[in-house]
KEKE-3310 file (N, C-alpha, C; in steps of 0.2 Angstrom, whole numbers, plus 5000, padded with zeros to 4 digits):
npx = (5079:5068:5069:5058:5054:5066:5065:5053:5056:5066:5059:5050:5059:5064:5052:5049:5061:5059:5047:5051:5060:5052:5046:5057:5061:5050:5052:5064:5060:5051:5060:5069:5066:5071:5073:5062:5050:5034:5019:5003:4985:4972:4955:4943:4929:4926:4923:4916:4924:4922:4932:4935:4925:4925:4926:4914:4910:4904:4914:4912:4915:4926:4941:4956:4970:4985:5000:5018:5031:5046:5054:5064:5071:5074:5064:5063:5065:5056:5043:5025:5026:5036:5043:5044:5051:5046:5048:5039:5029:5014:5001:4987:4971:4957:4940:4927:4911:4902:4904:4902:4905:4921:4939:4955:4972:4987:5003:5011:5024:5028:5029:5030:5026:5026:5019:5025:5023:5011:5008:4999:4992:4995:4997:4998:5005:5004:5009:5009:5012:5010:5010:4995:4985:4971:4954:4948:4947:4935:4925:4925:4922:4931:4944:4955:4963:4970:4981:4986:4989:4990:4989:4991:4987:4986:4980:4980:4979:4987:4982:4989:4986:4993:5011:5014:5003:4991:4977:4970:4966:4959:4960:4960:4965:4963:4970:4967:4975:4981:4993:4993:4997:4988:4972:4955:4960:4955:4955:4951:4945:4944:4938:4945:4939:4945:4948:4959:4971:4987:5004:5019:5033:5047)
npy = (5351:5344:5336:5327:5325:5318:5306:5301:5298:5288:5278:5275:5269:5259:5251:5248:5240:5229:5224:5220:5210:5201:5190:5182:5179:5171:5161:5155:5150:5140:5132:5128:5116:5106:5098:5104:5103:5097:5096:5089:5086:5075:5070:5058:5048:5031:5021:5006:4993:4979:4967:4953:4938:4932:4943:4949:4959:4975:4988:5002:5019:5031:5039:5046:5054:5061:5068:5069:5075:5076:5085:5077:5080:5094:5102:5090:5085:5091:5101:5097:5087:5089:5088:5085:5074:5066:5059:5052:5050:5044:5043:5032:5032:5023:5023:5012:5009:5000:4983:4981:4989:4994:4997:5004:5006:5013:5015:5022:5022:5033:5038:5052:5060:5076:5087:5102:5112:5119:5131:5138:5127:5110:5095:5078:5061:5047:5034:5021:5010:5000:4993:4989:4990:4982:4978:4968:4954:4941:4950:4956:4946:4943:4945:4936:4940:4952:4960:4968:4973:4989:4995:5007:5018:5033:5048:5066:5084:5099:5115:5130:5142:5152:5156:5147:5139:5127:5120:5103:5089:5073:5056:5039:5022:5009:4994:4981:4968:4953:4948:4934:4929:4924:4916:4918:4927:4936:4949:4967:4980:4998:5014:5030:5045:5061:5076:5090:5099:5107:5112:5121:5118:5122)
npz = (4990:5001:5018:5020:5006:5002:5010:5006:4992:4994:5001:4991:4981:4989:4991:4977:4974:4983:4977:4965:4968:4974:4966:4963:4976:4979:4970:4974:4986:4982:4976:4985:4994:5001:5017:5023:5035:5039:5048:5050:5050:5047:5043:5040:5032:5033:5019:5014:5004:4994:4989:4988:4989:5002:5010:5019:5028:5030:5032:5041:5047:5056:5052:5059:5056:5062:5056:5051:5041:5031:5018:5006:4995:4984:4971:4957:4940:4926:4918:4920:4929:4938:4954:4972:4984:4999:5015:5029:5044:5051:5063:5066:5069:5071:5072:5072:5067:5061:5055:5068:5084:5086:5086:5080:5082:5076:5068:5053:5043:5028:5011:5000:4985:4979:4968:4961:4952:4950:4956:4969:4972:4976:4970:4975:4977:4987:4999:5011:5026:5040:5057:5066:5080:5086:5091:5085:5085:5087:5085:5072:5058:5047:5052:5062:5073:5085:5082:5068:5051:5043:5027:5014:5000:4990:4983:4983:4987:4992:4996:4997:5009:5016:5019:5028:5031:5025:5016:5015:5005:4999:4993:4998:4997:5007:5016:5027:5036:5044:5039:5037:5050:5059:5059:5055:5039:5030:5026:5025:5017:5013:5006:5009:5009:5013:5023:5028:5037:5035:5042:5040:5049:5049)
capx = (5074:5067:5070:5052:5055:5071:5062:5048:5060:5070:5053:5047:5064:5064:5046:5050:5066:5056:5042:5055:5063:5047:5045:5063:5061:5045:5054:5069:5056:5049:5065:5073:5061:5074:5073:5056:5046:5027:5014:4996:4979:4966:4950:4939:4924:4928:4918:4918:4926:4923:4936:4934:4919:4926:4925:4907:4908:4905:4918:4911:4918:4929:4948:4959:4978:4990:5006:5024:5035:5052:5056:5071:5074:5071:5060:5066:5062:5054:5036:5020:5027:5041:5040:5048:5050:5046:5047:5036:5026:5008:4997:4981:4965:4951:4934:4923:4904:4899:4898:4901:4909:4928:4944:4961:4977:4993:5008:5013:5029:5025:5032:5025:5028:5022:5020:5027:5022:5004:5007:4997:4989:5001:4994:5003:5004:5007:5008:5012:5010:5013:5006:4988:4983:4964:4950:4944:4946:4929:4921:4925:4924:4937:4951:4955:4968:4970:4987:4985:4993:4987:4993:4987:4989:4981:4981:4977:4981:4987:4981:4992:4983:4999:5017:5015:4997:4988:4971:4972:4960:4961:4956:4965:4962:4966:4969:4969:4976:4986:4998:4993:5000:4983:4967:4955:4964:4952:4956:4946:4946:4940:4940:4945:4939:4948:4950:4963:4975:4994:5007:5026:5037:5053)
capy = (5346:5344:5329:5323:5322:5313:5300:5298:5295:5282:5273:5272:5265:5252:5247:5245:5235:5223:5222:5217:5204:5196:5184:5178:5176:5165:5155:5152:5146:5134:5127:5126:5113:5100:5099:5107:5099:5098:5092:5089:5082:5074:5066:5055:5043:5025:5018:4999:4991:4972:4964:4946:4935:4931:4950:4951:4964:4982:4992:5009:5022:5037:5038:5052:5053:5066:5066:5073:5073:5080:5084:5074:5083:5100:5099:5087:5085:5097:5100:5097:5081:5092:5088:5084:5068:5067:5054:5054:5045:5046:5039:5030:5031:5021:5022:5008:5009:4994:4979:4982:4994:4992:5002:5002:5012:5011:5020:5020:5026:5034:5041:5056:5064:5082:5091:5109:5116:5121:5137:5137:5120:5105:5088:5073:5054:5045:5027:5019:5004:4998:4989:4992:4986:4982:4973:4964:4946:4940:4956:4956:4939:4942:4945:4932:4943:4959:4963:4968:4978:4994:4997:5011:5022:5037:5055:5072:5090:5104:5122:5135:5148:5156:5153:5141:5135:5124:5115:5097:5085:5068:5050:5034:5015:5006:4987:4979:4961:4951:4945:4927:4927:4921:4914:4919:4933:4938:4956:4972:4986:5004:5020:5035:5052:5065:5083:5091:5105:5106:5118:5120:5120:5126)
capz = (4991:5008:5021:5019:4999:5001:5013:5001:4987:4997:5002:4984:4979:4993:4989:4970:4974:4986:4972:4959:4971:4977:4962:4964:4982:4979:4966:4978:4991:4979:4974:4991:4999:5005:5024:5025:5039:5039:5052:5048:5054:5043:5046:5034:5033:5030:5015:5013:4997:4994:4984:4988:4992:5009:5014:5019:5032:5028:5037:5041:5053:5055:5053:5060:5055:5063:5053:5051:5036:5029:5011:5005:4989:4980:4965:4952:4934:4922:4916:4925:4934:4942:4961:4978:4987:5006:5019:5035:5048:5053:5067:5063:5074:5068:5076:5068:5069:5058:5057:5076:5087:5086:5086:5078:5083:5073:5065:5047:5039:5022:5006:4997:4980:4978:4962:4963:4946:4949:4960:4976:4972:4976:4971:4978:4978:4994:5001:5017:5029:5047:5062:5068:5085:5086:5095:5080:5086:5090:5083:5064:5056:5043:5055:5068:5078:5087:5079:5061:5047:5038:5021:5010:4995:4988:4980:4986:4985:4997:4994:5001:5012:5018:5018:5033:5032:5019:5017:5012:5003:4995:4993:4999:4997:5013:5017:5034:5036:5049:5035:5039:5056:5062:5055:5048:5037:5023:5025:5025:5013:5013:5004:5014:5007:5019:5022:5034:5037:5036:5044:5039:5055:5046)
cpx = (5074:5068:5064:5052:5060:5068:5057:5051:5063:5064:5051:5052:5064:5058:5047:5055:5063:5051:5046:5058:5058:5046:5051:5063:5056:5048:5060:5066:5054:5054:5070:5068:5065:5075:5067:5052:5039:5023:5007:4991:4974:4961:4945:4934:4926:4922:4920:4919:4927:4926:4936:4928:4919:4925:4918:4906:4909:4908:4916:4913:4922:4937:4951:4967:4982:4996:5012:5028:5041:5053:5063:5075:5071:5068:5064:5062:5060:5047:5031:5021:5033:5039:5046:5046:5051:5045:5043:5033:5019:5005:4990:4976:4959:4945:4928:4916:4900:4905:4897:4905:4916:4933:4950:4966:4983:4997:5010:5018:5026:5030:5028:5029:5024:5024:5020:5026:5015:5003:5005:4994:4995:4998:5000:5000:5007:5005:5012:5009:5013:5008:5000:4986:4975:4961:4946:4943:4940:4923:4920:4927:4929:4944:4951:4961:4967:4975:4986:4990:4989:4991:4988:4990:4984:4984:4977:4980:4981:4986:4984:4988:4988:5005:5018:5009:4994:4982:4973:4966:4962:4957:4961:4961:4966:4965:4971:4969:4981:4992:4999:4997:4995:4977:4960:4959:4961:4953:4950:4949:4941:4943:4940:4945:4941:4949:4955:4966:4983:4998:5015:5029:5043:5056)
cpy = (5345:5337:5325:5321:5317:5306:5297:5294:5288:5276:5270:5268:5258:5248:5244:5240:5229:5220:5218:5211:5199:5190:5179:5175:5170:5159:5151:5148:5140:5129:5125:5122:5108:5102:5102:5102:5101:5094:5093:5085:5082:5069:5064:5050:5037:5022:5011:4997:4983:4970:4957:4943:4934:4938:4952:4957:4971:4987:5000:5012:5028:5036:5045:5050:5060:5063:5071:5070:5078:5079:5082:5077:5090:5097:5096:5086:5091:5095:5099:5092:5083:5091:5086:5078:5069:5060:5056:5048:5048:5041:5037:5028:5029:5020:5018:5007:5002:4989:4979:4987:4991:4998:4999:5008:5009:5017:5017:5025:5027:5038:5046:5060:5070:5086:5098:5114:5119:5127:5135:5130:5115:5098:5084:5066:5052:5037:5026:5013:5003:4994:4993:4987:4987:4978:4969:4957:4945:4945:4956:4950:4938:4942:4941:4934:4950:4963:4962:4973:4983:4996:5001:5015:5027:5043:5060:5078:5095:5111:5127:5141:5154:5153:5147:5136:5133:5120:5109:5092:5079:5062:5044:5027:5012:4998:4985:4971:4959:4947:4937:4925:4924:4919:4915:4926:4934:4945:4960:4978:4992:5009:5025:5042:5056:5072:5085:5098:5103:5112:5116:5122:5124:5123)
cpz = (4999:5011:5019:5011:4999:5004:5009:4995:4989:4998:4996:4981:4982:4991:4982:4970:4977:4981:4967:4962:4973:4973:4963:4970:4982:4975:4970:4983:4989:4978:4979:4996:5003:5013:5027:5029:5040:5044:5049:5052:5048:5045:5040:5036:5029:5026:5013:5006:4998:4988:4983:4991:5000:5013:5014:5023:5029:5033:5036:5048:5051:5056:5054:5060:5056:5059:5053:5045:5034:5022:5011:4999:4987:4974:4960:4946:4931:4920:4921:4930:4939:4950:4966:4981:4995:5009:5026:5039:5050:5058:5064:5069:5071:5073:5071:5071:5067:5055:5064:5078:5088:5085:5083:5079:5080:5071:5058:5044:5032:5017:5002:4991:4978:4972:4964:4957:4945:4954:4967:4977:4971:4976:4973:4977:4984:4995:5008:5020:5036:5051:5064:5074:5086:5091:5091:5081:5090:5088:5075:5061:5051:5046:5062:5074:5079:5084:5071:5058:5043:5033:5016:5005:4993:4985:4984:4984:4991:4993:4999:5003:5013:5017:5022:5032:5025:5021:5013:5011:4999:4996:4994:4999:5003:5014:5024:5034:5042:5045:5036:5045:5061:5057:5058:5046:5030:5021:5024:5021:5013:5009:5009:5010:5013:5017:5029:5033:5038:5038:5043:5046:5053:5040)
residu = (UNK:UNK:UNK:UNK:UNK:UNK:UNK:UNK:UNK:UNK:UNK:UNK:UNK:UNK:UNK:UNK:UNK:UNK:UNK:UNK:UNK:UNK:UNK:UNK:UNK:UNK:UNK:UNK:UNK:UNK:UNK:UNK:UNK:UNK:UNK:UNK:UNK:UNK:UNK:UNK:UNK:UNK:UNK:UNK:UNK:UNK:UNK:UNK:UNK:UNK:UNK:UNK:UNK:UNK:UNK:UNK:UNK:UNK:UNK:UNK:UNK:UNK:UNK:UNK:UNK:UNK:UNK:UNK:UNK:UNK:UNK:UNK:UNK:UNK:UNK:UNK:UNK:UNK:UNK:UNK:UNK:UNK:UNK:UNK:UNK:UNK:UNK:UNK:UNK:UNK:UNK:UNK:UNK:UNK:UNK:UNK:UNK:UNK:UNK:UNK:UNK:UNK:UNK:UNK:UNK:UNK:UNK:UNK:UNK:UNK:UNK:UNK:UNK:UNK:UNK:UNK:UNK:UNK:UNK:UNK:UNK:UNK:UNK:UNK:UNK:UNK:UNK:UNK:UNK:UNK:UNK:UNK:UNK:UNK:UNK:UNK:UNK:UNK:UNK:UNK:UNK:UNK:UNK:UNK:UNK:UNK:UNK:UNK:UNK:UNK:UNK:UNK:UNK:UNK:UNK:UNK:UNK:UNK:UNK:UNK:UNK:UNK:UNK:UNK:UNK:UNK:UNK:UNK:UNK:UNK:UNK:UNK:UNK:UNK:UNK:UNK:UNK:UNK:UNK:UNK:UNK:UNK:UNK:UNK:UNK:UNK:UNK:UNK:UNK:UNK:UNK:UNK:UNK:UNK:UNK:UNK:UNK:UNK:UNK:UNK:UNK:UNK)
# end
């Protein structure tokens, strides 16, 4: 047997070994999520939702949310609802075009539950809330102060393009109010359909 034949046989055996091990490696990657850190950026259009009669303004604009999160658990449970819990924080940049030009800048801690039993597609539920600095006072009739709070909840899904990068899309319901620290405080609501991208840091 020539040296070239030996090299070819070793190469074939190595490739076969790697091919046999790859599903296991993939399973280990999915089951070892704890400590995984992810950053993301999403953007969406604000669609007004009127819940009470006093909420007369139609809040239209654009929202941008850069985010960071860390997985606190490996996948827990069994069946389709098997998933992982993560905590994170994201910034909120709101550019409002209607009923008048206004802005909001805030930060919201969040909790995320991601389903891990659908392969490359990873649906999730999320929610968060935090302070929001605005210039609403005198511009938006429902809110009588510039300091407000943004509270939101929603659902979405990540689709893994590579081991690190994923596309992200979903829908949120968001509520803005000043928690009765000033008057008026009728509150503002909007739906936020969004798209974005996420990347795993490590």
